[in-house]
N, CA, C, O and the ligand as a Tripos MOL2 file, in Angstrom:
@<TRIPOS>MOLECULE
protein
  273   271    69     0     0
PROTEIN
NO_CHARGES

@<TRIPOS>ATOM
      1 N          -6.9150    3.1110   18.6090 N.3       1 MET1
      2 CA         -6.7700    4.2420   17.4630 C.3       1 MET1
      3 C          -6.3050    3.7560   16.0960 C.2       1 MET1
      4 O          -5.2680    3.0940   16.0380 O.2       1 MET1
      5 N          -6.8730    3.9860   15.1900 N.am      2 SER2
      6 CA         -6.4240    3.6170   14.0500 C.3       2 SER2
      7 C          -5.8510    4.9180   13.0720 C.2       2 SER2
      8 O          -6.2750    6.0560   13.2740 O.2       2 SER2
      9 N          -5.0620    4.6910   12.2280 N.am      3 GLU3
     10 CA         -4.3920    5.8380   11.4130 C.3       3 GLU3
     11 C          -4.4740    5.4890   10.0510 C.2       3 GLU3
     12 O          -4.2050    4.3610    9.6390 O.2       3 GLU3
     13 N          -4.9240    6.6430    9.1780 N.am      4 GLN4
     14 CA         -5.0080    6.2860    7.8820 C.3       4 GLN4
     15 C          -3.9950    6.9600    6.9130 C.2       4 GLN4
     16 O          -3.7740    8.1480    7.1470 O.2       4 GLN4
     17 N          -3.3710    6.4140    5.9030 N.am      5 SER5
     18 CA         -2.1590    7.1630    5.2850 C.3       5 SER5
     19 C          -2.7010    6.8040    3.5480 C.2       5 SER5
     20 O          -3.0460    5.7100    3.1010 O.2       5 SER5
     21 N          -2.6390    7.8380    2.9860 N.am      6 THR6
     22 CA         -2.7420    7.5550    1.4980 C.3       6 THR6
     23 C          -1.5740    7.9630    0.6020 C.2       6 THR6
     24 O          -0.9620    9.0290    0.5440 O.2       6 THR6
     25 N          -1.4140    6.6910   -0.1600 N.am      7 TYR7
     26 CA         -0.0390    6.7850   -0.9940 C.3       7 TYR7
     27 C          -0.6110    7.0240   -2.5560 C.2       7 TYR7
     28 O          -1.8190    6.9310   -2.7720 O.2       7 TYR7
     29 N           0.1290    7.2690   -3.3890 N.am      8 THR8
     30 CA         -0.0360    7.0290   -4.7300 C.3       8 THR8
     31 C           1.0460    6.3190   -5.3070 C.2       8 THR8
     32 O           2.2300    6.6530   -5.2540 O.2       8 THR8
     33 N           0.4660    5.0980   -5.9850 N.am      9 VAL9
     34 CA          1.3860    4.0250   -6.3550 C.3       9 VAL9
     35 C           1.4320    3.9110   -8.1070 C.2       9 VAL9
     36 O           0.3670    3.6920   -8.6840 O.2       9 VAL9
     37 N           2.5940    4.0540   -8.8390 N.am     10 THR10
     38 CA          2.5570    4.0520  -10.1830 C.3      10 THR10
     39 C           2.6680    2.5740  -10.7390 C.2      10 THR10
     40 O           3.3130    1.7340  -10.1100 O.2      10 THR10
     41 N           2.1320    2.3180  -11.7380 N.am     11 GLY11
     42 CA          2.2200    1.0930  -12.5030 C.3      11 GLY11
     43 C           1.0070   -0.0920  -12.2510 C.2      11 GLY11
     44 O           1.0190   -1.1870  -12.8140 O.2      11 GLY11
     45 N           0.1830    0.2640  -11.4920 N.am     12 MET12
     46 CA         -0.9120   -0.8460  -11.2820 C.3      12 MET12
     47 C          -1.7210   -0.6820  -12.3150 C.2      12 MET12
     48 O          -2.0890    0.4560  -12.6090 O.2      12 MET12
     49 N          -2.1080   -1.7130  -12.9940 N.am     13 THR13
     50 CA         -2.9510   -1.7800  -14.3680 C.3      13 THR13
     51 C          -4.1340   -2.6530  -13.9120 C.2      13 THR13
     52 O          -5.0350   -2.5040  -14.7380 O.2      13 THR13
     53 N          -4.4810   -3.4520  -12.9930 N.am     14 CYS14
     54 CA         -5.6650   -4.2190  -12.9230 C.3      14 CYS14
     55 C          -5.6780   -4.7010  -11.4040 C.2      14 CYS14
     56 O          -4.9930   -4.3190  -10.4540 O.2      14 CYS14
     57 N          -6.7070   -5.6890  -11.4870 N.am     15 GLY15
     58 CA         -7.0040   -5.9650   -9.8470 C.3      15 GLY15
     59 C          -5.8600   -6.8910   -9.5170 C.2      15 GLY15
     60 O          -5.6010   -6.9630   -8.3150 O.2      15 GLY15
     61 N          -5.1910   -7.5480  -10.2600 N.am     16 HIS16
     62 CA         -4.1660   -8.4640   -9.7440 C.3      16 HIS16
     63 C          -2.9340   -7.3830   -9.2080 C.2      16 HIS16
     64 O          -2.2010   -7.6590   -8.2580 O.2      16 HIS16
     65 N          -2.8630   -6.3760   -9.8260 N.am     17 CYS17
     66 CA         -1.8470   -5.3410   -9.3620 C.3      17 CYS17
     67 C          -2.1230   -4.9090   -7.8880 C.2      17 CYS17
     68 O          -1.3070   -4.8200   -6.9700 O.2      17 CYS17
     69 N          -3.3600   -4.6810   -7.8780 N.am     18 GLU18
     70 CA         -4.0790   -4.1240   -6.4560 C.3      18 GLU18
     71 C          -4.0150   -5.1090   -5.3600 C.2      18 GLU18
     72 O          -3.8440   -4.7460   -4.1960 O.2      18 GLU18
     73 N          -4.1650   -6.5150   -5.7480 N.am     19 ALA19
     74 CA         -3.8830   -7.5030   -4.7990 C.3      19 ALA19
     75 C          -2.5630   -7.5740   -4.4040 C.2      19 ALA19
     76 O          -2.3170   -7.5020   -3.2000 O.2      19 ALA19
     77 N          -1.5790   -7.7160   -5.2870 N.am     20 SER20
     78 CA         -0.1020   -7.6270   -4.9540 C.3      20 SER20
     79 C           0.2760   -6.6170   -3.8700 C.2      20 SER20
     80 O           0.8700   -6.9650   -2.8500 O.2      20 SER20
     81 N          -0.1060   -5.2890   -4.1320 N.am     21 VAL21
     82 CA          0.1600   -4.3010   -3.3230 C.3      21 VAL21
     83 C          -0.5110   -4.1620   -2.1880 C.2      21 VAL21
     84 O          -0.1780   -3.3700   -1.3060 O.2      21 VAL21
     85 N          -1.6320   -5.0210   -2.1270 N.am     22 ARG22
     86 CA         -2.3150   -5.2580   -0.6620 C.3      22 ARG22
     87 C          -1.7060   -6.2030    0.2840 C.2      22 ARG22
     88 O          -1.4710   -6.0520    1.4830 O.2      22 ARG22
     89 N          -1.4790   -7.2930   -0.5550 N.am     23 GLU23
     90 CA         -0.5820   -8.3810    0.2050 C.3      23 GLU23
     91 C           0.5330   -7.9070    0.8300 C.2      23 GLU23
     92 O           0.7280   -8.1560    2.0200 O.2      23 GLU23
     93 N           1.5000   -7.0760   -0.0010 N.am     24 GLU24
     94 CA          2.8550   -6.7670    0.3060 C.3      24 GLU24
     95 C           2.4520   -5.7640    1.6440 C.2      24 GLU24
     96 O           2.6560   -6.1190    2.8050 O.2      24 GLU24
     97 N           1.9630   -4.7050    1.3380 N.am     25 ILE25
     98 CA          1.7800   -3.8080    2.4400 C.3      25 ILE25
     99 C           1.1020   -4.2820    3.6840 C.2      25 ILE25
    100 O           1.3440   -3.7650    4.7740 O.2      25 ILE25
    101 N           0.0230   -5.5300    3.4840 N.am     26 GLY26
    102 CA         -0.5760   -5.8810    4.6590 C.3      26 GLY26
    103 C           0.5330   -6.9090    5.4200 C.2      26 GLY26
    104 O           0.1700   -7.4840    6.4460 O.2      26 GLY26
    105 N           1.6570   -7.0830    4.9790 N.am     27 GLU27
    106 CA          2.5900   -7.7310    5.8170 C.3      27 GLU27
    107 C           3.3560   -7.0870    6.8210 C.2      27 GLU27
    108 O           3.9020   -7.6340    7.7790 O.2      27 GLU27
    109 N           3.3530   -5.5670    6.4520 N.am     28 ILE28
    110 CA          3.9620   -4.8000    7.3570 C.3      28 ILE28
    111 C           3.3670   -4.5920    8.8840 C.2      28 ILE28
    112 O           2.2200   -4.1600    8.9930 O.2      28 ILE28
    113 N           3.9750   -4.8330    9.8120 N.am     29 ALA29
    114 CA          3.6030   -4.7440   11.1510 C.3      29 ALA29
    115 C           2.8590   -3.6270   11.5010 C.2      29 ALA29
    116 O           3.4370   -2.5490   11.3630 O.2      29 ALA29
    117 N           1.5650   -3.6120   11.9770 N.am     30 GLY30
    118 CA          0.6100   -2.8020   12.5750 C.3      30 GLY30
    119 C          -0.4100   -2.5810   11.5370 C.2      30 GLY30
    120 O          -1.4350   -1.9840   11.8670 O.2      30 GLY30
    121 N          -0.2420   -3.0380   10.1720 N.am     31 VAL31
    122 CA         -1.2390   -2.6520    9.1840 C.3      31 VAL31
    123 C          -2.5890   -3.4360    9.5740 C.2      31 VAL31
    124 O          -2.5890   -4.6360    9.8480 O.2      31 VAL31
    125 N          -3.4860   -2.8050    9.5690 N.am     32 GLN32
    126 CA         -4.9370   -3.1660    9.6280 C.3      32 GLN32
    127 C          -5.7670   -3.5220    8.5920 C.2      32 GLN32
    128 O          -6.5620   -4.4550    8.7000 O.2      32 GLN32
    129 N          -5.6220   -2.6970    7.3540 N.am     33 SER33
    130 CA         -6.4190   -3.1930    6.0920 C.3      33 SER33
    131 C          -5.5660   -2.0330    5.0440 C.2      33 SER33
    132 O          -4.9750   -1.0020    5.3630 O.2      33 SER33
    133 N          -5.7680   -2.6450    3.7270 N.am     34 VAL34
    134 CA         -5.2910   -1.5310    2.6810 C.3      34 VAL34
    135 C          -6.3280   -1.8080    1.6080 C.2      34 VAL34
    136 O          -6.8290   -2.8700    1.2380 O.2      34 VAL34
    137 N          -6.5140   -0.5250    1.2050 N.am     35 GLU35
    138 CA         -7.2390   -0.5700   -0.0310 C.3      35 GLU35
    139 C          -6.3930    0.0570   -1.2370 C.2      35 GLU35
    140 O          -5.5720    0.9660   -1.1150 O.2      35 GLU35
    141 N          -6.7520   -0.6080   -2.4520 N.am     36 ALA36
    142 CA         -5.9390   -0.1570   -3.8020 C.3      36 ALA36
    143 C          -6.7650    0.1800   -4.8330 C.2      36 ALA36
    144 O          -7.7650   -0.5190   -4.9920 O.2      36 ALA36
    145 N          -6.5690    1.0920   -5.5670 N.am     37 SER37
    146 CA         -7.2180    1.3450   -6.7660 C.3      37 SER37
    147 C          -6.1710    1.5110   -7.9510 C.2      37 SER37
    148 O          -5.2620    2.3390   -8.0050 O.2      37 SER37
    149 N          -6.5060    0.5270   -8.9010 N.am     38 HIS38
    150 CA         -5.4510    0.7800  -10.1220 C.3      38 HIS38
    151 C          -6.0360    2.0180  -10.8220 C.2      38 HIS38
    152 O          -5.2450    2.7800  -11.3770 O.2      38 HIS38
    153 N          -7.2140    2.2580  -10.8420 N.am     39 GLU39
    154 CA         -7.8430    3.2460  -11.5220 C.3      39 GLU39
    155 C          -7.2450    4.6470  -11.0710 C.2      39 GLU39
    156 O          -6.8890    5.4490  -11.9340 O.2      39 GLU39
    157 N          -7.1560    4.8870   -9.9730 N.am     40 THR40
    158 CA         -6.5230    6.1770   -9.4050 C.3      40 THR40
    159 C          -5.2810    6.0580   -8.9100 C.2      40 THR40
    160 O          -4.6560    7.0920   -8.6770 O.2      40 THR40
    161 N          -4.7080    4.8240   -8.6630 N.am     41 GLY41
    162 CA         -3.3000    4.8830   -8.1430 C.3      41 GLY41
    163 C          -3.3900    5.0590   -6.5830 C.2      41 GLY41
    164 O          -2.3500    4.9270   -5.9370 O.2      41 GLY41
    165 N          -4.4020    5.3070   -6.0300 N.am     42 ARG42
    166 CA         -4.2600    5.2760   -4.8980 C.3      42 ARG42
    167 C          -4.4700    4.3080   -3.9220 C.2      42 ARG42
    168 O          -5.3480    3.4680   -4.1190 O.2      42 ARG42
    169 N          -3.7340    4.2850   -2.7840 N.am     43 VAL43
    170 CA         -3.5440    3.1120   -1.9840 C.3      43 VAL43
    171 C          -3.9180    3.9120   -0.4380 C.2      43 VAL43
    172 O          -3.4980    4.9990   -0.0400 O.2      43 VAL43
    173 N          -4.7300    3.0770    0.1520 N.am     44 VAL44
    174 CA         -5.1730    3.9100    1.5630 C.3      44 VAL44
    175 C          -4.8720    2.7630    2.6350 C.2      44 VAL44
    176 O          -5.4810    1.6950    2.5750 O.2      44 VAL44
    177 N          -4.0350    2.9860    3.4910 N.am     45 VAL45
    178 CA         -3.6130    1.8420    4.5890 C.3      45 VAL45
    179 C          -4.1280    2.3230    5.7150 C.2      45 VAL45
    180 O          -3.9470    3.5230    5.9250 O.2      45 VAL45
    181 N          -4.8050    1.6130    6.6020 N.am     46 THR46
    182 CA         -4.9530    1.8640    7.9010 C.3      46 THR46
    183 C          -4.1540    1.0400    8.7220 C.2      46 THR46
    184 O          -3.8520   -0.1340    8.5070 O.2      46 THR46
    185 N          -3.7970    1.8340    9.7950 N.am     47 SER47
    186 CA         -2.6940    1.1370   10.6330 C.3      47 SER47
    187 C          -3.0680    1.3850   12.0250 C.2      47 SER47
    188 O          -3.9650    2.1920   12.2690 O.2      47 SER47
    189 N          -2.3820    0.6840   13.0720 N.am     48 ASP48
    190 CA         -2.6430    0.7680   14.3720 C.3      48 ASP48
    191 C          -1.6590    2.0440   14.9170 C.2      48 ASP48
    192 O          -1.7800    2.4420   16.0750 O.2      48 ASP48
    193 N          -0.7830    2.5860   14.0850 N.am     49 GLY49
    194 CA          0.1600    3.6420   14.3970 C.3      49 GLY49
    195 C           0.6450    4.1340   13.1800 C.2      49 GLY49
    196 O           0.2940    3.7360   12.0690 O.2      49 GLY49
    197 N           1.6200    5.1820   13.4700 N.am     50 PRO50
    198 CA          2.4450    5.5220   12.4110 C.3      50 PRO50
    199 C           3.1810    4.6640   11.7690 C.2      50 PRO50
    200 O           3.8230    3.8590   12.4440 O.2      50 PRO50
    201 N           3.2680    4.6230   10.3240 N.am     51 LEU51
    202 CA          3.9560    3.6160    9.4780 C.3      51 LEU51
    203 C           5.2440    4.2120    9.2610 C.2      51 LEU51
    204 O           5.4900    5.4180    9.2740 O.2      51 LEU51
    205 N           6.1390    3.1560    9.0350 N.am     52 ASP52
    206 CA          7.7120    3.8250    8.4960 C.3      52 ASP52
    207 C           7.4600    3.9090    6.9480 C.2      52 ASP52
    208 O           7.0840    2.9880    6.2240 O.2      52 ASP52
    209 N           7.7580    5.2580    6.5740 N.am     53 PRO53
    210 CA          7.4110    5.4610    5.1840 C.3      53 PRO53
    211 C           8.3290    4.5010    4.3400 C.2      53 PRO53
    212 O           7.8280    3.8620    3.4140 O.2      53 PRO53
    213 N           9.6040    4.3960    4.6320 N.am     54 ALA54
    214 CA         10.2550    3.4140    3.9850 C.3      54 ALA54
    215 C           9.9550    1.8450    3.7970 C.2      54 ALA54
    216 O          10.2180    1.1370    2.8250 O.2      54 ALA54
    217 N           9.3600    1.5240    4.9530 N.am     55 ALA55
    218 CA          8.7180    0.2400    4.9140 C.3      55 ALA55
    219 C           7.7660    0.0170    3.8130 C.2      55 ALA55
    220 O           7.8160   -0.9710    3.0810 O.2      55 ALA55
    221 N           6.8210    1.0470    3.7070 N.am     56 VAL56
    222 CA          5.8490    1.0640    2.7750 C.3      56 VAL56
    223 C           6.2760    1.1080    1.5160 C.2      56 VAL56
    224 O           5.7250    0.3880    0.6840 O.2      56 VAL56
    225 N           7.4510    2.0570    1.1120 N.am     57 ALA57
    226 CA          8.0040    2.2620   -0.2940 C.3      57 ALA57
    227 C           8.6120    0.7280   -0.6330 C.2      57 ALA57
    228 O           8.5040    0.2160   -1.7470 O.2      57 ALA57
    229 N           9.2300    0.1200    0.4450 N.am     58 ALA58
    230 CA          9.9770   -1.3570    0.2810 C.3      58 ALA58
    231 C           8.9080   -2.2530   -0.2200 C.2      58 ALA58
    232 O           9.1310   -2.9290   -1.2240 O.2      58 ALA58
    233 N           7.5440   -2.3300    0.5080 N.am     59 ALA59
    234 CA          6.5690   -3.2510    0.1660 C.3      59 ALA59
    235 C           5.9390   -3.0940   -1.1540 C.2      59 ALA59
    236 O           5.5610   -4.0410   -1.8430 O.2      59 ALA59
    237 N           5.8340   -1.7240   -1.5050 N.am     60 VAL60
    238 CA          5.4780   -1.4690   -3.0200 C.3      60 VAL60
    239 C           6.5050   -2.0080   -3.8260 C.2      60 VAL60
    240 O           6.2050   -2.9170   -4.6010 O.2      60 VAL60
    241 N           7.7000   -1.5840   -3.7700 N.am     61 GLU61
    242 CA          8.5160   -2.1840   -4.5380 C.3      61 GLU61
    243 C           8.7830   -3.6030   -4.6450 C.2      61 GLU61
    244 O           9.2500   -4.0950   -5.6720 O.2      61 GLU61
    245 N           8.4780   -4.3160   -3.5410 N.am     62 GLU62
    246 CA          8.3810   -5.8700   -3.3720 C.3      62 GLU62
    247 C           7.4040   -6.3640   -4.3670 C.2      62 GLU62
    248 O           7.5490   -7.2900   -5.1640 O.2      62 GLU62
    249 N           6.3210   -5.5400   -4.1770 N.am     63 ALA63
    250 CA          5.2890   -5.9180   -5.1300 C.3      63 ALA63
    251 C           5.4580   -5.8030   -6.6720 C.2      63 ALA63
    252 O           4.7130   -6.4050   -7.4460 O.2      63 ALA63
    253 N           6.4030   -5.0580   -7.0470 N.am     64 GLY64
    254 CA          6.8890   -4.5000   -8.4100 C.3      64 GLY64
    255 C           6.3590   -3.1300   -8.9060 C.2      64 GLY64
    256 O           6.2660   -2.8280  -10.0960 O.2      64 GLY64
    257 N           6.0540   -2.4110   -7.9600 N.am     65 TYR65
    258 CA          5.6290   -0.7880   -8.2090 C.3      65 TYR65
    259 C           6.4020    0.1100   -7.5770 C.2      65 TYR65
    260 O           7.4310   -0.2100   -6.9810 O.2      65 TYR65
    261 N           5.9740    1.2540   -7.6600 N.am     66 ALA66
    262 CA          6.5560    2.4630   -6.9460 C.3      66 ALA66
    263 C           5.7290    3.3600   -6.4710 C.2      66 ALA66
    264 O           4.6650    3.5900   -7.0470 O.2      66 ALA66
    265 N           6.0950    3.9940   -5.3590 N.am     67 LEU67
    266 CA          5.4870    5.1430   -4.9550 C.3      67 LEU67
    267 C           5.7280    6.3090   -5.9270 C.2      67 LEU67
    268 O           6.8010    6.4490   -6.5140 O.2      67 LEU67
    269 N           4.7340    7.1000   -6.0640 N.am     68 ALA68
    270 CA          4.9270    8.2760   -6.7980 C.3      68 ALA68
    271 C           5.6490    9.3280   -6.0320 C.2      68 ALA68
    272 O           5.8880   10.4170   -6.5540 O.2      68 ALA68
    273 CU         -2.4580   -6.0770  -12.9610 Cu       69 CU69
@<TRIPOS>BOND
     1     1     2 1
     2     2     3 1
     3     3     4 2
     4     3     5 am
     5     5     6 1
     6     6     7 1
     7     7     8 2
     8     7     9 am
     9     9    10 1
    10    10    11 1
    11    11    12 2
    12    11    13 am
    13    13    14 1
    14    14    15 1
    15    15    16 2
    16    15    17 am
    17    17    18 1
    18    18    19 1
    19    19    20 2
    20    19    21 am
    21    21    22 1
    22    22    23 1
    23    23    24 2
    24    23    25 am
    25    25    26 1
    26    26    27 1
    27    27    28 2
    28    27    29 am
    29    29    30 1
    30    30    31 1
    31    31    32 2
    32    31    33 am
    33    33    34 1
    34    34    35 1
    35    35    36 2
    36    35    37 am
    37    37    38 1
    38    38    39 1
    39    39    40 2
    40    39    41 am
    41    41    42 1
    42    42    43 1
    43    43    44 2
    44    43    45 am
    45    45    46 1
    46    46    47 1
    47    47    48 2
    48    47    49 am
    49    49    50 1
    50    50    51 1
    51    51    52 2
    52    51    53 am
    53    53    54 1
    54    54    55 1
    55    55    56 2
    56    55    57 am
    57    57    58 1
    58    58    59 1
    59    59    60 2
    60    59    61 am
    61    61    62 1
    62    62    63 1
    63    63    64 2
    64    63    65 am
    65    65    66 1
    66    66    67 1
    67    67    68 2
    68    67    69 am
    69    69    70 1
    70    70    71 1
    71    71    72 2
    72    71    73 am
    73    73    74 1
    74    74    75 1
    75    75    76 2
    76    75    77 am
    77    77    78 1
    78    78    79 1
    79    79    80 2
    80    79    81 am
    81    81    82 1
    82    82    83 1
    83    83    84 2
    84    83    85 am
    85    85    86 1
    86    86    87 1
    87    87    88 2
    88    87    89 am
    89    89    90 1
    90    90    91 1
    91    91    92 2
    92    91    93 am
    93    93    94 1
    94    94    95 1
    95    95    96 2
    96    95    97 am
    97    97    98 1
    98    98    99 1
    99    99   100 2
   100    99   101 am
   101   101   102 1
   102   102   103 1
   103   103   104 2
   104   103   105 am
   105   105   106 1
   106   106   107 1
   107   107   108 2
   108   107   109 am
   109   109   110 1
   110   110   111 1
   111   111   112 2
   112   111   113 am
   113   113   114 1
   114   114   115 1
   115   115   116 2
   116   115   117 am
   117   117   118 1
   118   118   119 1
   119   119   120 2
   120   119   121 am
   121   121   122 1
   122   122   123 1
   123   123   124 2
   124   123   125 am
   125   125   126 1
   126   126   127 1
   127   127   128 2
   128   127   129 am
   129   129   130 1
   130   130   131 1
   131   131   132 2
   132   131   133 am
   133   133   134 1
   134   134   135 1
   135   135   136 2
   136   135   137 am
   137   137   138 1
   138   138   139 1
   139   139   140 2
   140   139   141 am
   141   141   142 1
   142   142   143 1
   143   143   144 2
   144   143   145 am
   145   145   146 1
   146   146   147 1
   147   147   148 2
   148   147   149 am
   149   149   150 1
   150   150   151 1
   151   151   152 2
   152   151   153 am
   153   153   154 1
   154   154   155 1
   155   155   156 2
   156   155   157 am
   157   157   158 1
   158   158   159 1
   159   159   160 2
   160   159   161 am
   161   161   162 1
   162   162   163 1
   163   163   164 2
   164   163   165 am
   165   165   166 1
   166   166   167 1
   167   167   168 2
   168   167   169 am
   169   169   170 1
   170   170   171 1
   171   171   172 2
   172   171   173 am
   173   173   174 1
   174   174   175 1
   175   175   176 2
   176   175   177 am
   177   177   178 1
   178   178   179 1
   179   179   180 2
   180   179   181 am
   181   181   182 1
   182   182   183 1
   183   183   184 2
   184   183   185 am
   185   185   186 1
   186   186   187 1
   187   187   188 2
   188   187   189 am
   189   189   190 1
   190   190   191 1
   191   191   192 2
   192   191   193 am
   193   193   194 1
   194   194   195 1
   195   195   196 2
   196   195   197 am
   197   197   198 1
   198   198   199 1
   199   199   200 2
   200   199   201 am
   201   201   202 1
   202   202   203 1
   203   203   204 2
   204   203   205 am
   205   205   206 1
   206   206   207 1
   207   207   208 2
   208   207   209 am
   209   209   210 1
   210   210   211 1
   211   211   212 2
   212   211   213 am
   213   213   214 1
   214   214   215 1
   215   215   216 2
   216   215   217 am
   217   217   218 1
   218   218   219 1
   219   219   220 2
   220   219   221 am
   221   221   222 1
   222   222   223 1
   223   223   224 2
   224   223   225 am
   225   225   226 1
   226   226   227 1
   227   227   228 2
   228   227   229 am
   229   229   230 1
   230   230   231 1
   231   231   232 2
   232   231   233 am
   233   233   234 1
   234   234   235 1
   235   235   236 2
   236   235   237 am
   237   237   238 1
   238   238   239 1
   239   239   240 2
   240   239   241 am
   241   241   242 1
   242   242   243 1
   243   243   244 2
   244   243   245 am
   245   245   246 1
   246   246   247 1
   247   247   248 2
   248   247   249 am
   249   249   250 1
   250   250   251 1
   251   251   252 2
   252   251   253 am
   253   253   254 1
   254   254   255 1
   255   255   256 2
   256   255   257 am
   257   257   258 1
   258   258   259 1
   259   259   260 2
   260   259   261 am
   261   261   262 1
   262   262   263 1
   263   263   264 2
   264   263   265 am
   265   265   266 1
   266   266   267 1
   267   267   268 2
   268   267   269 am
   269   269   270 1
   270   270   271 1
   271   271   272 2
@<TRIPOS>SUBSTRUCTURE
     1 MET1         2 RESIDUE 1 A MET
     2 SER2         6 RESIDUE 1 A SER
     3 GLU3        10 RESIDUE 1 A GLU
     4 GLN4        14 RESIDUE 1 A GLN
     5 SER5        18 RESIDUE 1 A SER
     6 THR6        22 RESIDUE 1 A THR
     7 TYR7        26 RESIDUE 1 A TYR
     8 THR8        30 RESIDUE 1 A THR
     9 VAL9        34 RESIDUE 1 A VAL
    10 THR10       38 RESIDUE 1 A THR
    11 GLY11       42 RESIDUE 1 A GLY
    12 MET12       46 RESIDUE 1 A MET
    13 THR13       50 RESIDUE 1 A THR
    14 CYS14       54 RESIDUE 1 A CYS
    15 GLY15       58 RESIDUE 1 A GLY
    16 HIS16       62 RESIDUE 1 A HIS
    17 CYS17       66 RESIDUE 1 A CYS
    18 GLU18       70 RESIDUE 1 A GLU
    19 ALA19       74 RESIDUE 1 A ALA
    20 SER20       78 RESIDUE 1 A SER
    21 VAL21       82 RESIDUE 1 A VAL
    22 ARG22       86 RESIDUE 1 A ARG
    23 GLU23       90 RESIDUE 1 A GLU
    24 GLU24       94 RESIDUE 1 A GLU
    25 ILE25       98 RESIDUE 1 A ILE
    26 GLY26      102 RESIDUE 1 A GLY
    27 GLU27      106 RESIDUE 1 A GLU
    28 ILE28      110 RESIDUE 1 A ILE
    29 ALA29      114 RESIDUE 1 A ALA
    30 GLY30      118 RESIDUE 1 A GLY
    31 VAL31      122 RESIDUE 1 A VAL
    32 GLN32      126 RESIDUE 1 A GLN
    33 SER33      130 RESIDUE 1 A SER
    34 VAL34      134 RESIDUE 1 A VAL
    35 GLU35      138 RESIDUE 1 A GLU
    36 ALA36      142 RESIDUE 1 A ALA
    37 SER37      146 RESIDUE 1 A SER
    38 HIS38      150 RESIDUE 1 A HIS
    39 GLU39      154 RESIDUE 1 A GLU
    40 THR40      158 RESIDUE 1 A THR
    41 GLY41      162 RESIDUE 1 A GLY
    42 ARG42      166 RESIDUE 1 A ARG
    43 VAL43      170 RESIDUE 1 A VAL
    44 VAL44      174 RESIDUE 1 A VAL
    45 VAL45      178 RESIDUE 1 A VAL
    46 THR46      182 RESIDUE 1 A THR
    47 SER47      186 RESIDUE 1 A SER
    48 ASP48      190 RESIDUE 1 A ASP
    49 GLY49      194 RESIDUE 1 A GLY
    50 PRO50      198 RESIDUE 1 A PRO
    51 LEU51      202 RESIDUE 1 A LEU
    52 ASP52      206 RESIDUE 1 A ASP
    53 PRO53      210 RESIDUE 1 A PRO
    54 ALA54      214 RESIDUE 1 A ALA
    55 ALA55      218 RESIDUE 1 A ALA
    56 VAL56      222 RESIDUE 1 A VAL
    57 ALA57      226 RESIDUE 1 A ALA
    58 ALA58      230 RESIDUE 1 A ALA
    59 ALA59      234 RESIDUE 1 A ALA
    60 VAL60      238 RESIDUE 1 A VAL
    61 GLU61      242 RESIDUE 1 A GLU
    62 GLU62      246 RESIDUE 1 A GLU
    63 ALA63      250 RESIDUE 1 A ALA
    64 GLY64      254 RESIDUE 1 A GLY
    65 TYR65      258 RESIDUE 1 A TYR
    66 ALA66      262 RESIDUE 1 A ALA
    67 LEU67      266 RESIDUE 1 A LEU
    68 ALA68      270 RESIDUE 1 A ALA
    69 CU69       273 GROUP 0 **** ****
């Protein structure tokens, strides 16, 4: 069973930003895939179970952005 969560990330302006966010969130245990759009700021994370919101926030910050 996989679970999907949607986040809003501020500060992404191009495909490189999207890739940074995808890479950092992708390192969280249990994450299967990450979609990110700089146009909408939406980040959709598919994982094999519930994610720790603090871990997601930390990963986004590590990439240089912030959760809205
Ligand atoms: Cu960018």
